[in-house]
DSSP file (Angstrom, degrees, kcal/mol; ACC not computed):
  #  RESIDUE AA STRUCTURE BP1 BP2  ACC     N-H-->O    O-->H-N    N-H-->O    O-->H-N    TCO  KAPPA ALPHA  PHI   PSI    X-CA   Y-CA   Z-CA
    1    1 A X              0   0    0      0, 0.0     2,-0.1     0, 0.0     0, 0.0   0.000 360.0 360.0 360.0 133.3    8.5   37.7  -33.4
    2    2 A X     >  -     0   0    0      1,-0.1     4,-2.0     4,-0.0     5,-0.2  -0.394 360.0-112.7 -75.4 156.3    6.9   41.1  -32.7
    3    3 A X  H  > S+     0   0    0      1,-0.2     4,-2.3     2,-0.2     5,-0.2   0.872 114.4  51.8 -59.6 -43.6    7.0   42.5  -29.2
    4    4 A X  H  > S+     0   0    0      1,-0.2     4,-2.0     2,-0.2    -1,-0.2   0.901 111.3  48.6 -62.9 -38.0    3.2   42.3  -28.5
    5    5 A X  H  > S+     0   0    0      2,-0.2     4,-2.4     1,-0.2    -1,-0.2   0.883 110.1  51.9 -66.8 -37.6    3.2   38.6  -29.6
    6    6 A X  H  X S+     0   0    0     -4,-2.0     4,-2.7     2,-0.2     5,-0.2   0.909 109.2  49.7 -64.5 -42.9    6.2   37.9  -27.4
    7    7 A X  H  X S+     0   0    0     -4,-2.3     4,-2.3     1,-0.2    -2,-0.2   0.906 111.6  49.0 -62.2 -41.5    4.5   39.4  -24.4
    8    8 A X  H  X S+     0   0    0     -4,-2.0     4,-2.1     2,-0.2    -2,-0.2   0.902 112.2  48.3 -65.0 -41.7    1.4   37.4  -25.1
    9    9 A X  H  X S+     0   0    0     -4,-2.4     4,-2.4     2,-0.2    -2,-0.2   0.931 112.3  47.5 -65.0 -46.7    3.4   34.2  -25.4
   10   10 A X  H  X S+     0   0    0     -4,-2.7     4,-2.5     1,-0.2    -2,-0.2   0.895 111.8  51.2 -62.6 -40.8    5.4   34.8  -22.2
   11   11 A X  H  X S+     0   0    0     -4,-2.3     4,-2.4    -5,-0.2    -1,-0.2   0.899 110.5  48.7 -63.4 -41.6    2.1   35.6  -20.3
   12   12 A X  H  X S+     0   0    0     -4,-2.1     4,-2.4     2,-0.2    -2,-0.2   0.918 113.1  46.5 -65.5 -44.0    0.5   32.4  -21.5
   13   13 A X  H  X S+     0   0    0     -4,-2.4     4,-2.3     2,-0.2    -2,-0.2   0.918 113.8  48.6 -65.1 -43.6    3.5   30.2  -20.5
   14   14 A X  H  X S+     0   0    0     -4,-2.5     4,-2.4    -5,-0.2    -2,-0.2   0.918 111.9  49.0 -62.5 -43.9    3.7   31.9  -17.1
   15   15 A X  H  X S+     0   0    0     -4,-2.4     4,-2.5     1,-0.2    -2,-0.2   0.913 111.2  49.6 -62.7 -43.7    0.0   31.5  -16.5
   16   16 A X  H  X S+     0   0    0     -4,-2.4     4,-2.2     1,-0.2    -1,-0.2   0.901 111.1  49.9 -62.1 -41.7    0.2   27.8  -17.5
   17   17 A X  H  X S+     0   0    0     -4,-2.3     4,-2.2     2,-0.2    -2,-0.2   0.908 111.4  47.8 -63.8 -43.5    3.1   27.3  -15.1
   18   18 A X  H  X S+     0   0    0     -4,-2.4     4,-2.5     2,-0.2     5,-0.2   0.908 111.5  50.5 -64.8 -42.5    1.4   29.0  -12.2
   19   19 A X  H  X S+     0   0    0     -4,-2.5     4,-2.3     1,-0.2    -2,-0.2   0.901 111.2  48.6 -63.2 -40.7   -1.8   26.9  -12.8
   20   20 A X  H  X S+     0   0    0     -4,-2.2     4,-2.1     2,-0.2    -1,-0.2   0.908 111.9  49.3 -65.3 -42.1    0.2   23.7  -12.9
   21   21 A X  H  X S+     0   0    0     -4,-2.2     4,-1.8     2,-0.2    -2,-0.2   0.915 112.4  47.2 -64.0 -44.1    2.1   24.6   -9.7
   22   22 A X  H  X S+     0   0    0     -4,-2.5     4,-1.7     1,-0.2    -2,-0.2   0.903 111.3  51.4 -65.7 -41.4   -1.2   25.5   -7.8
   23   23 A X  H  X S+     0   0    0     -4,-2.3     4,-1.5     1,-0.2    -1,-0.2   0.896 109.4  50.4 -62.6 -40.1   -2.8   22.2   -9.0
   24   24 A X  H  < S+     0   0    0     -4,-2.1    -1,-0.2     1,-0.2    -2,-0.2   0.860 109.6  51.3 -66.4 -35.4    0.1   20.2   -7.8
   25   25 A X  H  < S+     0   0    0     -4,-1.8    -1,-0.2     1,-0.2    -2,-0.2   0.832 111.4  47.5 -69.7 -32.2    0.0   21.9   -4.4
   26   26 A X  H  < S+     0   0    0     -4,-1.7    -1,-0.2    -5,-0.1    -2,-0.2   0.737  91.1  92.8 -83.9 -24.0   -3.8   21.2   -4.0
   27   27 A X  S  < S-     0   0    0     -4,-1.5     2,-0.3    -5,-0.2     0, 0.0  -0.481  76.9-123.9 -75.4 141.5   -3.7   17.5   -4.9
   28   28 A X        -     0   0    0     -2,-0.2     2,-0.6     1,-0.0    -1,-0.1  -0.590  16.3-127.6 -83.6 143.8   -3.3   15.1   -2.1
   29   29 A X        -     0   0    0     -2,-0.3     2,-0.5     0, 0.0    -1,-0.0  -0.824  24.6-158.9 -91.9 122.3   -0.5   12.6   -2.1
   30   30 A X        -     0   0    0     -2,-0.6     2,-0.1     3,-0.0     3,-0.1  -0.868  11.9-131.3-104.4 133.2   -1.8    9.1   -1.7
   31   31 A X        -     0   0    0     -2,-0.5     2,-0.1     1,-0.1    -1,-0.0  -0.416  35.4 -91.3 -76.5 158.1    0.5    6.4   -0.4
   32   32 A X        -     0   0    0     -2,-0.1     2,-0.4     1,-0.0    -1,-0.1  -0.407  40.6-150.6 -66.8 144.1    0.6    3.1   -2.2
   33   33 A X        -     0   0    0     -2,-0.1     2,-0.9    -3,-0.1     3,-0.1  -0.949   9.1-139.0-119.3 140.1   -1.8    0.5   -0.9
   34   34 A X     >  -     0   0    0     -2,-0.4     4,-2.4     1,-0.2     5,-0.2  -0.845  13.8-168.5 -99.2 104.0   -1.2   -3.2   -1.0
   35   35 A X  H  > S+     0   0    0     -2,-0.9     4,-2.3     1,-0.2     5,-0.2   0.822  85.1  55.3 -66.0 -32.2   -4.5   -4.8   -2.0
   36   36 A X  H  > S+     0   0    0      2,-0.2     4,-2.0     1,-0.2    -1,-0.2   0.928 111.1  44.2 -65.3 -44.8   -3.4   -8.3   -1.2
   37   37 A X  H  > S+     0   0    0      2,-0.2     4,-2.5     1,-0.2    -2,-0.2   0.908 112.5  52.3 -66.5 -41.8   -2.4   -7.3    2.4
   38   38 A X  H  X S+     0   0    0     -4,-2.4     4,-2.4     1,-0.2    -2,-0.2   0.913 109.7  48.9 -60.8 -42.7   -5.6   -5.3    2.9
   39   39 A X  H  X S+     0   0    0     -4,-2.3     4,-2.2     1,-0.2    -1,-0.2   0.897 111.5  49.4 -64.6 -40.0   -7.7   -8.3    1.8
   40   40 A X  H  X S+     0   0    0     -4,-2.0     4,-2.0     2,-0.2    -2,-0.2   0.893 111.2  49.5 -66.4 -39.0   -5.8  -10.6    4.2
   41   41 A X  H  X S+     0   0    0     -4,-2.5     4,-1.5     2,-0.2    -2,-0.2   0.898 111.0  49.3 -67.4 -39.7   -6.2   -8.1    7.1
   42   42 A X  H  X S+     0   0    0     -4,-2.4     4,-0.8     1,-0.2    -2,-0.2   0.911 111.3  49.8 -63.6 -41.6   -9.9   -7.8    6.4
   43   43 A X  H  < S+     0   0    0     -4,-2.2     3,-0.5     1,-0.2     6,-0.2   0.868 111.3  49.0 -65.0 -36.2  -10.3  -11.6    6.3
   44   44 A X  H  < S+     0   0    0     -4,-2.0    -1,-0.2     1,-0.2    -2,-0.2   0.738 101.5  63.6 -77.2 -21.9   -8.4  -11.9    9.6
   45   45 A X  H  < S+     0   0    0     -4,-1.5    -1,-0.2    -3,-0.1    -2,-0.2   0.729  79.8 101.0 -72.2 -21.4  -10.6   -9.2   11.2
   46   46 A X  S >< S-     0   0    0     -4,-0.8     3,-1.2    -3,-0.5    -3,-0.0  -0.438  79.3-131.8 -64.7 137.0  -13.6  -11.5   10.8
   47   47 A X  T 3  S+     0   0    0      1,-0.3    -1,-0.1    -2,-0.1    -4,-0.0   0.785 101.5  55.2 -64.9 -28.0  -14.3  -13.2   14.1
   48   48 A X  T 3  S+     0   0    0      2,-0.0     2,-0.3     0, 0.0    -1,-0.3   0.629  94.3  83.6 -82.5 -11.8  -14.6  -16.7   12.6
   49   49 A X    <   -     0   0    0     -3,-1.2     2,-0.4    -6,-0.2    44,-0.1  -0.650  59.7-156.3 -97.8 150.8  -11.2  -16.7   10.9
   50   50 A X        -     0   0    0     42,-0.3    44,-2.7    -2,-0.3    45,-1.1  -0.991  17.2-177.8-122.3 128.8   -7.8  -17.5   12.4
   51   51 A X  E     -a   95   0A   0     -2,-0.4     2,-0.4    42,-0.2    45,-0.2  -0.911  20.0-146.2-128.5 153.9   -4.7  -16.2   10.8
   52   52 A X  E     -a   96   0A   0     43,-2.1    45,-3.0    -2,-0.3     2,-0.4  -0.980  19.8-157.6-119.0 130.5   -1.0  -16.5   11.4
   53   53 A X  E     -aB  97  60A   0      7,-0.8     7,-2.7    -2,-0.4     2,-0.4  -0.899  10.5-173.3-116.4 138.0    1.2  -13.5   10.7
   54   54 A X  E     -aB  98  59A   0     43,-2.7    45,-2.9    -2,-0.4     2,-0.5  -0.998   4.2-168.0-126.9 131.6    4.9  -13.3   10.0
   55   55 A X  E >  S-aB  99  58A   0      3,-2.8     3,-1.0    -2,-0.4    45,-0.2  -0.970  82.3 -17.0-119.9 114.2    6.8  -10.0    9.7
   56   56 A X  T 3  S-     0   0    0     43,-3.1    -1,-0.2    -2,-0.5    44,-0.1   0.918 129.3 -53.3  52.8  48.2   10.3  -10.5    8.3
   57   57 A X  T 3  S+     0   0    0     42,-0.3     2,-0.5     1,-0.2    -1,-0.2   0.601 116.6 113.3  66.5  16.4   10.2  -14.3    9.0
   58   58 A X  E <  S-B   55   0A   0     -3,-1.0    -3,-2.8     0, 0.0    -1,-0.2  -0.974  73.3-115.5-117.9 129.4    9.3  -13.7   12.7
   59   59 A X  E     +B   54   0A   0     -2,-0.5    -5,-0.3    -5,-0.2     2,-0.2  -0.393  51.0 153.7 -64.4 136.0    5.8  -14.7   14.0
   60   60 A X  E     -B   53   0A   0     -7,-2.7    -7,-0.8    -2,-0.1     2,-0.2  -0.748  38.1 -93.5-146.0-171.0    3.9  -11.6   15.1
   61   61 A X     >  -     0   0    0     -2,-0.2     4,-1.4    -9,-0.1     3,-0.3  -0.612  37.9-100.6-112.1 175.4    0.3  -10.4   15.5
   62   62 A X  H  > S+     0   0    0      1,-0.2     4,-2.3    -2,-0.2     5,-0.2   0.833 116.8  60.1 -65.4 -33.6   -2.0   -8.4   13.3
   63   63 A X  H  > S+     0   0    0      1,-0.2     4,-1.3     2,-0.2    -1,-0.2   0.889 103.4  50.3 -64.5 -39.0   -1.4   -5.1   15.1
   64   64 A X  H  4 S+     0   0    0     -3,-0.3     4,-0.5     1,-0.2    -1,-0.2   0.881 111.3  49.0 -65.5 -37.8    2.3   -5.2   14.2
   65   65 A X  H >< S+     0   0    0     -4,-1.4     3,-1.0     1,-0.2    -2,-0.2   0.889 108.3  53.5 -68.6 -39.0    1.5   -5.9   10.6
   66   66 A X  H 3< S+     0   0    0     -4,-2.3    -1,-0.2     1,-0.2    -2,-0.2   0.784 102.7  59.2 -66.8 -25.9   -1.0   -3.0   10.5
   67   67 A X  T 3< S+     0   0    0     -4,-1.3     2,-0.4    -5,-0.2    -1,-0.2   0.630  79.6 103.1 -79.0 -13.4    1.7   -0.6   11.8
   68   68 A X  S <  S-     0   0    0     -3,-1.0     5,-0.1    -4,-0.5     2,-0.1  -0.576  79.9-120.1 -72.3 122.9    4.1   -1.2    8.9
   69   69 A X    >   -     0   0    0     -2,-0.4     3,-1.8     1,-0.1     4,-0.3  -0.380  16.3-127.3 -62.9 140.0    3.9    1.8    6.5
   70   70 A X  G >  S+     0   0    0      1,-0.3     3,-1.1     2,-0.2    -1,-0.1   0.806 108.2  58.3 -61.9 -30.1    2.8    0.7    3.0
   71   71 A X  G 3  S+     0   0    0      1,-0.2    -1,-0.3   -39,-0.0    -2,-0.1   0.631 102.2  57.0 -74.9 -10.6    5.8    2.3    1.4
   72   72 A X  G <  S+     0   0    0     -3,-1.8    30,-2.6    29,-0.1     2,-0.5   0.424  82.2 105.3 -97.0  -0.5    8.1    0.2    3.5
   73   73 A X  E <   -C  101   0A   0     -3,-1.1    28,-0.3    -4,-0.3     3,-0.1  -0.701  43.9-176.5 -86.9 126.3    6.6   -3.2    2.3
   74   74 A X  E     -     0   0A   0     26,-2.7     2,-0.3    -2,-0.5    27,-0.2   0.928  66.8 -23.9 -83.8 -53.2    8.8   -5.1   -0.1
   75   75 A X  E     -C  100   0A   0     25,-1.6    25,-2.6     2,-0.0     2,-0.4  -0.990  52.0-145.0-157.3 162.7    6.4   -8.0   -0.7
   76   76 A X  E     -C   99   0A   0     -2,-0.3     2,-0.4    23,-0.2    23,-0.2  -0.985   8.8-170.0-130.6 137.6    3.5   -9.9    0.8
   77   77 A X  E     -C   98   0A   0     21,-2.7    21,-3.3    -2,-0.4     2,-0.5  -0.996   3.3-169.6-129.3 128.1    2.6  -13.6    0.5
   78   78 A X  E     -C   97   0A   0     -2,-0.4     2,-0.5    19,-0.2    19,-0.2  -0.972   4.6-162.0-119.0 121.7   -0.7  -14.9    1.7
   79   79 A X  E     +C   96   0A   0     17,-3.0    17,-2.3    -2,-0.5     2,-0.3  -0.894  20.9 159.9-103.6 128.1   -1.2  -18.7    1.9
   80   80 A X  E >   +C   95   0A   0     -2,-0.5     3,-1.9    15,-0.2    15,-0.2  -0.899  46.0   1.9-137.7 167.4   -4.8  -20.0    2.0
   81   81 A X  G >  S+     0   0    0     13,-0.8     3,-1.4    -2,-0.3     8,-0.1  -0.298 130.6   2.1  61.5-129.3   -6.6  -23.3    1.4
   82   82 A X  G 3  S+     0   0    0      1,-0.3    -1,-0.3    -2,-0.1     4,-0.1   0.664 124.2  69.6 -68.1 -17.4   -4.3  -26.2    0.4
   83   83 A X  G <  S+     0   0    0     -3,-1.9     2,-0.5     2,-0.1    -1,-0.3   0.730  79.8  88.5 -74.2 -20.5   -1.2  -24.0    0.7
   84   84 A X  S <  S-     0   0    0     -3,-1.4     5,-0.1    10,-0.1    -4,-0.0  -0.668  90.1-115.0 -78.7 126.0   -1.7  -23.9    4.5
   85   85 A X    >>  -     0   0    0     -2,-0.5     4,-2.1     1,-0.1     3,-0.9  -0.190  19.8-113.7 -63.6 154.2    0.1  -26.9    6.0
   86   86 A X  H 3> S+     0   0    0      1,-0.3     4,-2.4     2,-0.2     5,-0.2   0.840 114.2  59.7 -57.8 -37.9   -1.9  -29.7    7.7
   87   87 A X  H 3> S+     0   0    0      1,-0.2     4,-0.6     2,-0.2    -1,-0.3   0.835 109.6  43.5 -64.5 -30.6   -0.4  -28.9   11.1
   88   88 A X  H X4>S+     0   0    0     -3,-0.9     5,-2.4     2,-0.2     3,-0.6   0.872 110.6  54.1 -79.1 -38.4   -1.7  -25.3   10.9
   89   89 A X  H ><5S+     0   0    0     -4,-2.1     3,-1.4     1,-0.2    -2,-0.2   0.879 103.7  57.0 -62.4 -36.5   -5.1  -26.4    9.6
   90   90 A X  H 3<5S+     0   0    0     -4,-2.4    -1,-0.2     1,-0.3    -2,-0.2   0.803 105.3  51.6 -63.9 -28.0   -5.5  -28.8   12.6
   91   91 A X  T <<5S-     0   0    0     -4,-0.6    -1,-0.3    -3,-0.6    -2,-0.2   0.469 125.5-103.6 -85.7  -2.5   -5.0  -25.7   14.9
   92   92 A X  T < 5S+     0   0    0     -3,-1.4     2,-0.4    -4,-0.3   -42,-0.3   0.544  70.5 148.3  92.9   8.4   -7.7  -23.8   13.0
   93   93 A X      < +     0   0    0     -5,-2.4    -1,-0.3     1,-0.2   -42,-0.2  -0.648  18.7 175.2 -78.2 125.6   -5.4  -21.6   11.0
   94   94 A X        +     0   0    0    -44,-2.7   -13,-0.8    -2,-0.4     2,-0.3   0.593  64.3  24.3-107.0 -14.9   -7.0  -20.8    7.6
   95   95 A X  E     -aC  51  80A   0    -45,-1.1   -43,-2.1   -15,-0.2     2,-0.5  -0.996  56.6-155.1-150.4 148.2   -4.5  -18.3    6.3
   96   96 A X  E     -aC  52  79A   0    -17,-2.3   -17,-3.0    -2,-0.3     2,-0.5  -0.991  13.8-162.3-121.6 124.3   -0.8  -17.4    6.8
   97   97 A X  E     -aC  53  78A   0    -45,-3.0   -43,-2.7    -2,-0.5     2,-0.5  -0.935   5.2-171.4-111.9 120.4    0.2  -13.9    5.9
   98   98 A X  E     -aC  54  77A   0    -21,-3.3   -21,-2.7    -2,-0.5     2,-0.4  -0.955   3.2-174.0-115.9 121.1    4.0  -13.2    5.4
   99   99 A X  E     -aC  55  76A   0    -45,-2.9   -43,-3.1    -2,-0.5     2,-0.5  -0.950   5.3-167.7-116.7 131.1    5.2   -9.6    5.1
  100  100 A X  E     - C   0  75A   0    -25,-2.6   -26,-2.7    -2,-0.4   -25,-1.6  -0.976  11.7-151.2-118.2 130.2    8.7   -8.7    4.2
  101  101 A X  E     - C   0  73A   0     -2,-0.5   -28,-0.2   -28,-0.3   -29,-0.1  -0.496  24.0-116.7 -96.5 167.7    9.8   -5.1    4.6
  102  102 A X              0   0    0    -30,-2.6   -29,-0.1     1,-0.2    -1,-0.1   0.714 360.0 360.0 -74.6 -21.9   12.5   -3.1    2.7
  103  103 A X              0   0    0    -31,-0.4    -1,-0.2     0, 0.0   -30,-0.1   0.475 360.0 360.0 -75.9 360.0   14.6   -2.6    5.8
């Protein structure tokens, strides 16, 4: 490879590397979102709905569930309709949201 071609190649690689680095710095990092949990929270925010929340198998309220960072959630289970036991339906509960964290 001749020296002028080598300089051109090194300049192109360096420019590409700098552009990639700058682009990575400018892009925002978005945390993962759990769409199932978001839908359950929206449904529970409606005034007509009654929901029961469990965080790591302990009954809690909606505010405690909302404070859990999405990257710390292991899994979410939402029970609605026929999956909600009769004793809860009699109390007016229409959904049960169970969240388990990684900790």
